[in-house]
Residue frames relative to the residue before (quaternion, step in Angstrom):
aa qw qx qy qz dx dy dz
P 1.0000 0.0000 0.0000 0.0000 0.00 0.00 0.00
S 0.5498 -0.6132 0.4501 0.3451 3.56 -1.09 0.69
S 0.4902 -0.6394 0.5029 0.3129 3.55 -1.09 0.72
P 0.5534 -0.6083 0.4417 0.3587 3.62 -1.02 0.70
A 0.6715 0.5059 -0.2958 0.4535 3.58 1.18 -0.54
S 0.3765 0.7408 -0.4883 0.2664 3.60 1.27 0.02
A 0.5386 -0.6402 0.4426 0.3228 3.55 -1.03 0.80
M 0.7973 0.0375 -0.0023 0.6025 3.55 1.09 -0.66
T 0.3883 -0.7145 0.5265 0.2481 3.58 -0.79 0.95
L 0.6352 -0.5331 0.3902 0.4001 3.56 -1.20 0.44
E 0.6357 0.5389 -0.3380 0.4373 3.58 0.97 -0.80
R 0.6690 0.4843 -0.3038 0.4750 3.58 0.92 -0.88
L 0.6256 0.5453 -0.3330 0.4476 3.56 1.02 -0.82
V 0.6601 0.5074 -0.3082 0.4602 3.60 0.89 -0.94
T 0.6634 0.5163 -0.3029 0.4490 3.58 0.95 -0.91
E 0.7144 0.4472 -0.2672 0.4671 3.57 0.83 -0.98
A 0.6269 0.5281 -0.3395 0.4614 3.58 1.07 -0.67
A 0.6285 0.5411 -0.3365 0.4460 3.57 1.00 -0.81
A 0.6353 0.5311 -0.3250 0.4569 3.58 1.04 -0.77
A 0.7136 0.4003 -0.2365 0.5241 3.58 1.20 -0.55
D 0.4659 -0.7028 0.4149 0.3417 3.58 1.34 0.23
I 0.4729 0.6283 -0.4594 0.4128 3.55 1.01 0.94
A 0.3072 -0.7450 0.5648 0.1776 3.57 -0.90 0.96
V 0.2590 -0.7680 0.5703 0.1333 3.58 -0.95 0.90
H 0.0796 -0.7606 0.6437 0.0279 3.55 -0.91 1.02
A 0.3188 -0.7731 0.5194 0.1761 3.59 -0.55 1.13
W 0.3009 -0.7659 0.5515 0.1368 3.55 -0.78 1.14
M 0.0589 -0.8346 0.5459 -0.0441 3.56 -0.62 1.18
H 0.3266 -0.6818 0.6188 0.2135 3.55 -0.89 0.97
V 0.2662 -0.7896 0.5326 0.1484 3.58 -0.81 0.94
L 0.8567 0.0859 -0.0310 0.5077 3.62 0.17 -1.20
A 0.6263 0.5221 -0.3518 0.4598 3.62 1.11 -0.47
L 0.2645 -0.7824 0.5484 0.1306 3.56 -1.01 0.85
E 0.2362 0.7909 -0.5243 0.2094 3.57 1.20 0.51
G 0.8154 0.2325 -0.1915 0.4943 3.56 -0.83 1.01
S 0.5186 0.6417 -0.4237 0.3739 3.59 1.22 -0.11
D 0.6074 -0.5594 0.4229 0.3731 3.54 -1.21 0.55
R 0.5473 -0.6518 0.4180 0.3175 3.56 -0.96 0.89
T 0.6383 0.5232 -0.3437 0.4481 3.59 1.02 -0.68
V 0.6139 0.5325 -0.3413 0.4723 3.58 1.11 -0.66
I 0.6557 0.5060 -0.3094 0.4672 3.57 0.92 -0.92
A 0.6507 0.5193 -0.3170 0.4543 3.59 0.95 -0.85
A 0.6512 0.5122 -0.3154 0.4629 3.57 1.00 -0.81
L 0.6488 0.5051 -0.3146 0.4744 3.58 0.98 -0.82
E 0.6460 0.5188 -0.3213 0.4586 3.57 1.00 -0.81
A 0.6412 0.5294 -0.3217 0.4529 3.59 1.01 -0.81
E 0.6933 0.4538 -0.2640 0.4937 3.58 1.15 -0.61
G 0.4875 -0.6895 0.4176 0.3355 3.60 1.28 0.04
R 0.4700 0.7173 -0.4027 0.3200 3.57 1.16 0.56
L 0.5921 0.5682 -0.3713 0.4345 3.58 1.26 0.07
V 0.6111 -0.5361 0.4357 0.3863 3.54 -1.27 0.48
E 0.1641 -0.7364 0.6494 0.0948 3.53 -1.06 0.88
P 0.2545 -0.7981 0.5215 0.1624 3.61 -0.22 1.20
P 0.6302 -0.5269 0.3952 0.4112 3.60 -1.19 0.40
P 0.6377 -0.5298 0.3769 0.4130 3.61 -1.10 0.53
G 0.7971 0.2744 -0.2250 0.4886 3.54 -0.98 0.91
T 0.6394 0.4893 -0.3211 0.4986 3.57 1.31 0.05
A 0.3301 -0.7428 0.5486 0.1956 3.55 -0.77 1.03
G 0.0694 0.8076 -0.5834 0.0514 3.55 -1.16 0.53
T 0.3468 -0.6882 0.5931 0.2333 3.53 -1.31 0.42
P 0.6747 -0.5144 0.3161 0.4245 3.64 -1.14 0.31
W 0.0874 0.7566 -0.6406 0.0973 3.53 -0.81 1.14
L 0.4918 -0.6374 0.5001 0.3189 3.56 -1.20 0.47
C 0.4119 -0.6873 0.5396 0.2584 3.57 -1.06 0.78
P 0.3838 -0.7514 0.4850 0.2298 3.64 -0.71 1.00
D 0.6369 0.5466 -0.3310 0.4314 3.59 1.23 -0.27
H 0.5737 0.5809 -0.3828 0.4323 3.59 1.25 -0.14
A 0.4739 -0.7181 0.4329 0.2689 3.59 -0.58 1.16
A 0.6487 0.5248 -0.3271 0.4435 3.59 0.98 -0.79
N 0.6272 0.5229 -0.3415 0.4653 3.60 1.08 -0.65
R 0.6585 0.5073 -0.3167 0.4569 3.58 0.87 -0.89
A 0.6583 0.5016 -0.3097 0.4681 3.58 0.95 -0.86
M 0.6510 0.5245 -0.3181 0.4471 3.58 0.95 -0.86
L 0.6931 0.4801 -0.2804 0.4588 3.58 0.89 -0.93
A 0.6454 0.5061 -0.3248 0.4711 3.59 0.99 -0.78
E 0.6495 0.5085 -0.3143 0.4699 3.57 1.01 -0.79
A 0.6429 0.5201 -0.3259 0.4581 3.59 0.96 -0.82
A 0.6544 0.5037 -0.3089 0.4718 3.58 0.97 -0.83
A 0.6480 0.5160 -0.3165 0.4623 3.58 1.01 -0.80
R 0.6283 0.5296 -0.3366 0.4598 3.60 1.06 -0.73
L 0.6358 0.5145 -0.3287 0.4721 3.57 1.01 -0.77
A 0.6580 0.5184 -0.3100 0.4497 3.57 0.91 -0.92
A 0.6687 0.5170 -0.2989 0.4429 3.57 1.04 -0.78
R 0.6430 0.5474 -0.3244 0.4263 3.60 1.20 -0.30
G 0.6513 -0.5839 0.2968 0.3831 3.55 1.22 0.38
V 0.4120 0.7031 -0.4914 0.3072 3.59 1.18 0.26
A 0.5169 -0.6376 0.4735 0.3194 3.56 -1.21 0.49
G 0.8161 -0.0167 0.0334 0.5767 3.55 1.17 -0.50
V 0.2740 -0.7009 0.6254 0.2061 3.51 -1.38 0.24
H 0.1761 -0.8007 0.5705 0.0492 3.55 -0.74 1.15
L 0.2278 -0.8061 0.5392 0.0868 3.58 -0.66 1.16
D 0.0347 -0.7746 0.6315 0.0010 3.54 -0.95 0.95
Y 0.8011 0.2127 -0.1967 0.5237 3.59 -1.20 0.56
V 0.3721 0.6911 -0.5264 0.3268 3.56 0.90 0.93
R 0.5193 0.5341 -0.4332 0.5073 3.48 0.44 1.42
L 0.4651 -0.6115 0.5146 0.3807 3.56 -1.25 -0.33
E 0.6317 -0.6064 0.3395 0.3435 3.54 -1.11 0.71
N 0.8165 0.0388 0.0047 0.5760 3.58 0.97 -0.77
P 0.6875 -0.5097 0.3118 0.4127 3.63 -1.17 0.45
G 0.6302 0.5539 -0.3421 0.4230 3.59 1.08 -0.62
G 0.3051 -0.8033 0.4685 0.2051 3.55 1.24 -0.42
C 0.6625 -0.4825 0.4063 0.4040 3.52 -1.08 -0.86
V 0.0950 -0.7965 0.5957 0.0408 3.57 -0.98 0.85
C 0.2753 0.7842 -0.5108 0.2197 3.59 1.07 0.71
K 0.7237 -0.4376 0.3083 0.4357 3.58 -1.30 0.11
A 0.6519 0.5187 -0.3240 0.4483 3.58 0.96 -0.84
S 0.6548 0.5041 -0.3131 0.4680 3.57 0.98 -0.80
R 0.6402 0.5165 -0.3346 0.4597 3.58 0.96 -0.79
A 0.6664 0.5024 -0.3083 0.4565 3.58 0.86 -0.92
A 0.6688 0.4967 -0.3032 0.4628 3.58 0.94 -0.89
F 0.6336 0.5350 -0.3251 0.4547 3.59 1.01 -0.81
E 0.6870 0.4816 -0.2895 0.4608 3.57 0.84 -0.95
K 0.6622 0.5067 -0.3071 0.4588 3.57 1.00 -0.80
R 0.7141 0.4703 -0.2658 0.4452 3.57 0.88 -0.95
T 0.7878 0.3447 -0.1678 0.4820 3.59 0.94 -0.85
G 0.3912 -0.7149 0.4905 0.3087 3.57 1.12 -0.57
L 0.5246 0.6259 -0.4107 0.4055 3.59 1.28 0.05
K 0.1861 -0.7963 0.5712 0.0714 3.57 -1.07 0.76
P 0.1965 -0.7872 0.5745 0.1078 3.60 -0.04 1.23
T 0.3045 -0.7595 0.5475 0.1753 3.56 -0.98 0.84
T 0.7522 0.2387 -0.1493 0.5957 3.58 1.16 -0.60
W 0.0353 -0.8293 0.5564 -0.0367 3.56 -0.35 1.26
P 0.6122 -0.2536 -0.7486 -0.0233 1.55 -1.74 1.79
A 0.3047 0.8032 -0.4828 0.1701 3.59 1.27 0.11
D 0.6542 0.5446 -0.3206 0.4154 3.60 1.02 -0.75
V 0.7796 0.3602 -0.1810 0.4792 3.62 1.13 -0.51
V 0.6965 0.4074 -0.2788 0.5208 3.62 1.23 0.13
G 0.8062 0.2742 -0.1922 0.4878 3.56 -1.27 0.31
E 0.7780 -0.2542 0.2411 0.5216 3.55 -0.68 -1.18
G 0.2702 0.7989 -0.4991 0.1991 3.59 1.19 0.41
R 0.6321 -0.5931 0.3491 0.3562 3.57 -1.12 0.65
F 0.7561 0.3032 -0.1985 0.5449 3.60 1.17 -0.43
A 0.2936 0.8016 -0.4865 0.1860 3.60 1.24 0.32
R 0.6618 0.5021 -0.3214 0.4546 3.61 0.89 -0.84
E 0.6599 0.4995 -0.3090 0.4685 3.59 0.93 -0.86
Y 0.6515 0.5210 -0.3220 0.4477 3.56 1.06 -0.72
Q 0.6074 0.5435 -0.3534 0.4590 3.58 1.07 -0.67
V 0.6511 0.5022 -0.3061 0.4798 3.57 0.96 -0.87
F 0.6384 0.5410 -0.3152 0.4477 3.56 0.96 -0.90
Q 0.6901 0.4838 -0.3034 0.4445 3.59 0.84 -0.90
S 0.6143 0.5217 -0.3446 0.4814 3.59 1.09 -0.66
E 0.6514 0.5101 -0.3114 0.4675 3.57 1.00 -0.82
S 0.6073 0.5576 -0.3527 0.4427 3.60 1.10 -0.63
V 0.6674 0.4806 -0.2991 0.4838 3.58 0.95 -0.87
T 0.6380 0.5201 -0.3249 0.4658 3.58 1.02 -0.78
A 0.6373 0.5222 -0.3294 0.4611 3.59 0.98 -0.79
L 0.6224 0.5285 -0.3357 0.4697 3.59 1.08 -0.72
I 0.6282 0.5243 -0.3267 0.4731 3.59 0.97 -0.85
R 0.6473 0.5301 -0.3186 0.4456 3.57 0.95 -0.88
E 0.6680 0.4934 -0.3014 0.4685 3.61 0.95 -0.85
I 0.6524 0.5011 -0.3164 0.4724 3.57 0.99 -0.81
A 0.6312 0.5373 -0.3327 0.4497 3.60 0.97 -0.83
A 0.6561 0.5039 -0.3129 0.4666 3.58 0.94 -0.86
A 0.6715 0.5020 -0.2999 0.4551 3.58 0.98 -0.84
V 0.6833 0.4940 -0.2852 0.4558 3.59 0.96 -0.88
R 0.7353 0.4420 -0.2488 0.4496 3.56 0.79 -0.97
G 0.1077 -0.8393 0.5257 0.0868 3.54 1.05 -0.72
A 0.7760 -0.3273 0.2518 0.4767 3.54 -1.12 -0.68
T 0.6909 0.5137 -0.2851 0.4213 3.59 1.09 -0.65
N 0.1920 -0.8161 0.5164 0.1745 3.59 1.14 -0.66
R 0.4335 0.7243 -0.4367 0.3109 3.59 1.15 0.56
V 0.6715 0.4723 -0.2978 0.4872 3.58 1.19 -0.32
A 0.3523 -0.7602 0.5134 0.1856 3.57 -0.70 1.12
L 0.2114 -0.7530 0.6092 0.1312 3.55 -1.18 0.61
S 0.0076 0.7910 -0.6105 0.0387 3.54 -0.81 1.06
A 0.1356 -0.7931 0.5894 0.0725 3.56 -1.25 0.37
A 0.3687 -0.6791 0.5919 0.2292 3.53 -1.14 0.78
V 0.0055 0.8215 -0.5673 0.0565 3.59 -0.73 1.06
F 0.5587 -0.5577 0.4800 0.3826 3.54 -1.31 0.33
P 0.4440 -0.7221 0.4559 0.2714 3.62 -0.78 0.93
D 0.6466 0.4871 -0.3121 0.4973 3.58 1.14 -0.62
R 0.3923 -0.7632 0.4606 0.2266 3.56 -0.42 1.23
R 0.6396 0.5263 -0.3400 0.4454 3.59 1.03 -0.69
M 0.6483 0.4943 -0.3157 0.4855 3.58 0.97 -0.81
A 0.6365 0.5281 -0.3291 0.4557 3.58 0.94 -0.86
A 0.6661 0.5052 -0.3065 0.4552 3.59 0.92 -0.89
R 0.6282 0.5409 -0.3395 0.4444 3.60 1.01 -0.77
L 0.7376 0.3704 -0.2104 0.5240 3.58 1.14 -0.68
H 0.5478 -0.6797 0.3585 0.3308 3.54 1.27 0.60
Q 0.4793 0.6294 -0.4456 0.4190 3.54 1.10 0.80
D 0.0408 -0.8423 0.5366 -0.0293 3.58 0.23 1.30
W 0.0002 -0.8551 0.5185 0.0008 3.56 0.59 1.09
P 0.5857 0.5392 -0.4162 0.4394 3.68 0.99 -0.43
G 0.6383 0.5187 -0.3186 0.4712 3.58 1.10 -0.70
W 0.6267 0.5323 -0.3380 0.4580 3.59 1.03 -0.77
V 0.6506 0.5120 -0.3132 0.4653 3.56 1.00 -0.87
S 0.6693 0.5115 -0.3008 0.4471 3.58 0.88 -0.96
A 0.7051 0.4546 -0.2565 0.4799 3.58 1.08 -0.76
G 0.4697 -0.7010 0.4313 0.3193 3.60 1.25 -0.06
L 0.3702 0.7593 -0.4692 0.2572 3.58 1.15 0.53
L 0.7565 0.3271 -0.1807 0.5366 3.59 1.20 -0.48
D 0.3458 -0.6987 0.5841 0.2260 3.52 -1.24 0.57
A 0.7936 0.0720 -0.0335 0.6033 3.57 1.16 -0.58
L 0.2128 -0.7510 0.6167 0.1018 3.53 -1.04 0.92
C 0.0961 -0.8164 0.5695 0.0043 3.58 -0.72 1.12
P 0.0895 -0.8208 0.5629 0.0388 3.61 0.21 1.22
M 0.3883 -0.7200 0.5328 0.2167 3.54 -0.90 0.99
N 0.0147 0.8536 -0.5158 0.0710 3.54 0.49 1.30
Y 0.1010 0.8446 -0.5126 0.1172 3.52 0.69 1.18
E 0.1817 0.7764 -0.5694 0.2000 3.54 0.00 1.37
L 0.4678 -0.6734 0.4973 0.2833 3.54 -1.08 0.72
D 0.7639 0.3638 -0.1695 0.5053 3.56 0.95 -0.96
A 0.5093 -0.6784 0.4387 0.2966 3.59 -0.86 0.95
A 0.6355 0.5326 -0.3401 0.4436 3.61 1.00 -0.75
R 0.6556 0.4846 -0.3094 0.4896 3.59 0.98 -0.82
F 0.5979 0.5639 -0.3492 0.4500 3.58 1.06 -0.77
E 0.7087 0.4564 -0.2728 0.4637 3.59 0.82 -0.96
A 0.6218 0.5315 -0.3456 0.4599 3.61 1.03 -0.71
R 0.6562 0.4902 -0.3025 0.4875 3.56 0.98 -0.86
L 0.6251 0.5500 -0.3306 0.4443 3.57 1.04 -0.79
D 0.6572 0.5016 -0.3136 0.4670 3.59 0.94 -0.83
D 0.6242 0.5304 -0.3337 0.4665 3.58 1.07 -0.72
I 0.6296 0.5263 -0.3241 0.4707 3.59 1.04 -0.79
L 0.6892 0.4974 -0.2858 0.4426 3.57 0.86 -0.98
E 0.5710 0.5846 -0.3778 0.4354 3.61 1.18 -0.49
A 0.6948 0.4774 -0.2672 0.4668 3.57 1.14 -0.63
V 0.6081 0.5165 -0.3592 0.4841 3.59 1.28 -0.04
P 0.3874 -0.7549 0.4702 0.2427 3.63 -0.35 1.18
P 0.5537 -0.6124 0.4431 0.3492 3.60 -1.00 0.79
G 0.7938 0.2994 -0.2222 0.4804 3.55 -0.96 0.83
R 0.5151 0.6343 -0.4319 0.3820 3.57 1.24 -0.17
R 0.3337 -0.7563 0.5289 0.1923 3.57 -0.81 0.96
V 0.3899 0.6717 -0.5314 0.3381 3.52 0.44 1.26
A 0.3499 -0.7279 0.5505 0.2112 3.58 -0.86 0.95
V 0.2124 -0.7445 0.6171 0.1409 3.57 -1.02 0.80
V 0.0145 0.8018 -0.5912 0.0867 3.57 -0.54 1.24
P 0.1823 -0.8383 0.5024 0.1081 3.60 0.11 1.25
G 0.3869 -0.6691 0.5810 0.2550 3.52 -1.23 0.59
I 0.1926 -0.7609 0.6110 0.1034 3.58 -0.95 0.90
G 0.3663 -0.8146 0.4199 0.1610 3.56 -0.59 1.19
T 0.0456 0.8320 -0.5509 0.0461 3.59 0.72 0.99
N 0.7994 0.1636 -0.1015 0.5692 3.59 1.09 -0.55
A 0.6107 0.5761 -0.3474 0.4177 3.57 1.28 -0.25
A 0.6971 0.4067 -0.2663 0.5270 3.59 1.07 -0.66
V 0.1740 -0.7747 0.5995 0.1005 3.58 -1.12 0.64
P 0.4667 -0.4143 -0.7438 0.2393 1.52 -0.72 2.38
G 0.4675 -0.6692 0.4968 0.2946 3.56 -1.17 0.48
P 0.6445 -0.5028 0.3824 0.4307 3.58 -1.25 0.19
D 0.4541 -0.6548 0.5188 0.3098 3.56 -1.11 0.61
A 0.7566 -0.3949 0.2481 0.4584 3.59 -1.27 0.06
F 0.6559 0.5199 -0.3228 0.4420 3.59 0.96 -0.82
D 0.7003 0.4501 -0.2810 0.4776 3.60 0.84 -0.94
A 0.5965 0.5424 -0.3684 0.4629 3.60 1.08 -0.61
A 0.6482 0.5095 -0.3149 0.4702 3.59 1.00 -0.82
R 0.6323 0.5189 -0.3290 0.4719 3.60 1.04 -0.75
Q 0.6516 0.5043 -0.3222 0.4661 3.60 1.00 -0.76
I 0.6176 0.5264 -0.3374 0.4771 3.58 1.04 -0.75
A 0.6432 0.5198 -0.3223 0.4607 3.59 0.96 -0.86
G 0.6265 0.5417 -0.3321 0.4515 3.59 1.07 -0.74
C 0.6276 0.5197 -0.3239 0.4808 3.57 1.08 -0.73
R 0.6812 0.5015 -0.2866 0.4498 3.57 0.90 -0.95
R 0.6280 0.5395 -0.3443 0.4426 3.62 0.99 -0.75
R 0.7091 0.4430 -0.2500 0.4883 3.55 1.12 -0.65
G 0.4790 -0.7095 0.4159 0.3070 3.56 1.26 0.13
L 0.2978 0.7819 -0.5038 0.2148 3.59 1.11 0.57
A 0.6354 -0.5806 0.3696 0.3500 3.52 -1.26 0.50
G 0.7836 -0.1968 0.1607 0.5669 3.60 1.15 -0.43
F 0.2550 -0.7346 0.5988 0.1918 3.52 -1.27 -0.33
């Protein structure tokens, strides 16, 4: 929810933007808790709702996608944003923080229920070279996809007038390692817009990566591809000339925007 001290409420922003013919898409952190109040994080941790990384893996506070209360909270938050008149809801951090994912009690219970597999040594059986490690990787990707599906249903509702977009890693292999199966989301029609974070310094590399992304978008799929250009996200970022070249690359391909 917006802080009462916000300079402009979302409702006022939507109203004033509409008068200027600008569509507002609300940007939503999904699983990462960066910037959240410490008391909120502590309460979530006490309820067992945070990601528990595998032993020896460092991590910051993230929400576990296998916890039912987290999924309900996120779907409700997205629905509240949609009800405020925005044109779209944009999802960020819709993945897991590291390849090891989460090995908390909720994840174990969900894994056993969904697969029928019964690890005897937890979490050793599902991480590293564990006997169920491959199945667990697939399971965790499916957990994030299931969360996207619930959020999409909540945002679109009966009217289907609110667009759903997501920021994703442009490298499909990296995205898959972090359980972000965006090619699957596109194929399933879960997104209206795909926003790959194509943060490249060089325009030629930007376009090569862009073509690789477009190969993963099935022909005829009604999904807009709106690449992110890393003018401030990449270090160092492209200068004005290279940023303009990257924009031109998007336009040559007939993309929906950048």
